[in-house]
N, C-alpha and C positions, 0 to 999 in steps of 0.2 A: 503494500500499500504506499503509495508515494504521493502525497504524505500522511501523517495521522490525522490530518485535519479531514481528510477526505475518506476516513474509514466508516463514516457512518452510514452511507448506502448499504453496506455489508452488515450492519449492526445486527439486523433481525436473524440473518444467517448464522452469525457467529455466537450469539447468546441464546438464541432460540433452536436452533439446529445443532450446530457443532458443539456446543457444551454441554448439550443433552443427550447426545448419540449413544455414549456408551452406557449411560444410566437407562435409558430407555429400551435398549437391545439387551439389558442384563449382561452387560461386559462381552456381549458376542461380537461386536463392532467398534472401532476405535477411530474412526475417520481418516485412517491411514497416518496417525501421528501428524496431523495438520498443523503447521507453523506459520504464523502471520509475521512477517518482518515489516517495521514501519519506522521512517524517521519521525521523531516528535520533538517538542519543545522550542525553545526560542533559539534564533539564529542571528540575531542581530539587526534584520532588516526585514523580516517576514510579514509583519502585520497580523492582521486577525484570520487570514486563512491559511497561514504558513507556520504558525508559532504555537499552536495549541498543544495542550497536554492532557488527553483524554483517558489516561490509565485508569483513574477511579471509577469510570463507567464500568470497566471490564472487571475490575477487581471486586465487583459487586456480584458477579456471576459464578455461581458454584459450577465446577465442571471445566473451567478455563485456569490456565497458569500464564502468570504475567512476569516478565523478566525485564530489567533495564540495566545495561551495563554502563560502567563508568570509564572504561579504557579499552584499547584494542586487544589486549591480553584476555581481559574479562569478557569481551564481547565473543570472542573464540569459544571459550569454555562454556558460556552460558548458552550461546547458539546451539552448540552441538547437543547439550541436555535437552533443549527445546525440542530439536528436530527429532531426537531419539525417544521423548516422552510419548506414551501411548494417548495422553490427554492432548486436545488442542491446546496450543500456546500462543501468546503475543509477545513479541520480543521487540520493544520498542528501542530505537537507536537515537541517542540524543544528537540533534542536527549540529549543535556548536561543538561538538568533539570531532566531526568529521575531517576537519583541517586543523585541529589545534591538538590532537593527540599524537604524541610521538613516543612510541613504545616497541621494545623487542617482543616479538610473539612467538612462542615455541613452535616448532614446525610440526612436532608429534601431536599425535591423539590425545585429547584429554577434556573432560568434563568438569564443570562446577556444578555442583548440586544446587538444584531450584529449591529456594526455600531455607537456605544457610546464609545467613550475614557474614560480614566480615568487620572486624575491628581494624581499621586502617591507620588510627593513632591511639595510642593508649593515654588515659588521663584519670585523674582523681577528684576533679572538682566539679565537673558537668558534663554530660552526654549529648552529643549532636548527632542526630539520626537524619540519613538523607539517602539519595539513590541517583543513579545517572549523572549527569553534568553536575548536578547540585552538591555532589560529593566534594568536588574540586573548590566550589564556594566555602563549603564548610570548613575544610582545610585551611583555606586562608584567613577565616574567621578565627580558626581556634589559634594560628600562628601569632595573629595580630592579639588576642587576647592573652596569650602567655607574654608575649613581648610588652606590651602596655600596662596589663594589669596584674601579671603574674598568676594567672588562671590557667590550670591543667585541665585541658578539654580532652575527652574521648570522643573520637568520631568512628561512627558505625556507618558502613555501606550497606544497606538492606539487600541489593542485587536483585531480588525478585519481592514483590508485593502481594502475588497470589501465589502459593502461600509466603507468609513472611514469618521471619525469625522472632518471634515473641520473646523466646527464652533469652535470646543474646541481649535484647534490648533490656529486659527485664533485669537481667545480671547486672548490666552497667549501671542502669539507673540505681539499683538497690545500693551500689558501691559509691556512686557521686551523689545521689540526692536530688539532682537537677536534670531538667531535660529540655531541648530545643529540638523542634522537627522542621525541616524546610522542604518546600518542593515548589516548582513553577506554577503548577495548576491552581486555579481560584481557591481561596480560602474556604468558601462555604461547601462542604461536602466533599472535600479534598482528603487524600489518603492520610493526610497528618491528623486529621479529626479520628480516625479509626486509632492510629498509634497513640494519639493523646488519651483517648478513651481507655485503651489497653492498659497503657502505663498507670493511670490513675486507679485502675481496678485493681493491678497486680502489686503496685509499689506505693499506694497510699501512704503507709505509716513510715515510708522511707524518704519520701519528698520533703524537700525543704522549702520549695516554691511551686507555683503552678506551671505546668507545662507550657511553654510557649511554643507558638506556631508562628513561622515566617514563611508567607506563600504569595502567590500571584494575587491580584486585585479581583474583586467581583464585577469585573467589566470584561466586555469584549476585548480580545488582545489588542492594544494600540499600537500604531507604527511609529510615531514620532515620540511618543512617551515610553518607548519599551524599556528605557534604562530606568526610568520609575517603577515600572510595573514589576521587572523581574526582581526577586529576593536575591539580592548581591551579599558579598562579604561584610559591607558596612552595616545594613539591616541585621544581619545575623550576629554581628558584633553588638549591636544595640540590645538584641535580645538576650545575648551572654550576660552583658552588664546587668539588664533588669532582673534576670534570674538569681544572679550572686547578691544583688543588692536588696531583694525582696525581705 
């Protein structure tokens, strides 16, 4: 699907047919390990038809799996897992990383398991959760927080959001007592809300501050105002400060 903004004409077939095919056939059929690839997210000049992040729509659908890589090496391992999974999968590729990512990719065959997050930066004071290109934004915010405020931030890349690694996030938040979640999609109904709710349920007695969400705005994606719309490292840095100062 080129781009994710144009995936919606196939929405009915994906969520009402592909996602339910194994279930309604009693596991007799699996739609041939169907995998949808699609570029998604902000690119710097896309506007409202080439910058959307529709992942939350699909994360609401039992029977699908949704993966979002942060880098080329991650993309290969996650994509191979998606292709080989018997369930229909969606593989959303951050547009902004196509020409920005430089990384050695192993030539051999390897898979990265779906539903398994990765701690890409260890820390003790606050947990930062993201996926896709937003992981790099969180890393920059974490580095600034350590440099300017002496805050040790742990950064988690979910890598897939259906299923998502609740246990990894829970373990981190119970250690740090604070959590910030960030994605480019609009705030209302975005996947950050699901993470925040789960963290509150699982970690309530460990939390020292409310879970912060740093997301896109509840408007159509703007063209000339994209830099104000996208949750950058500055917005995440301010969320880190607000959580620490709570």
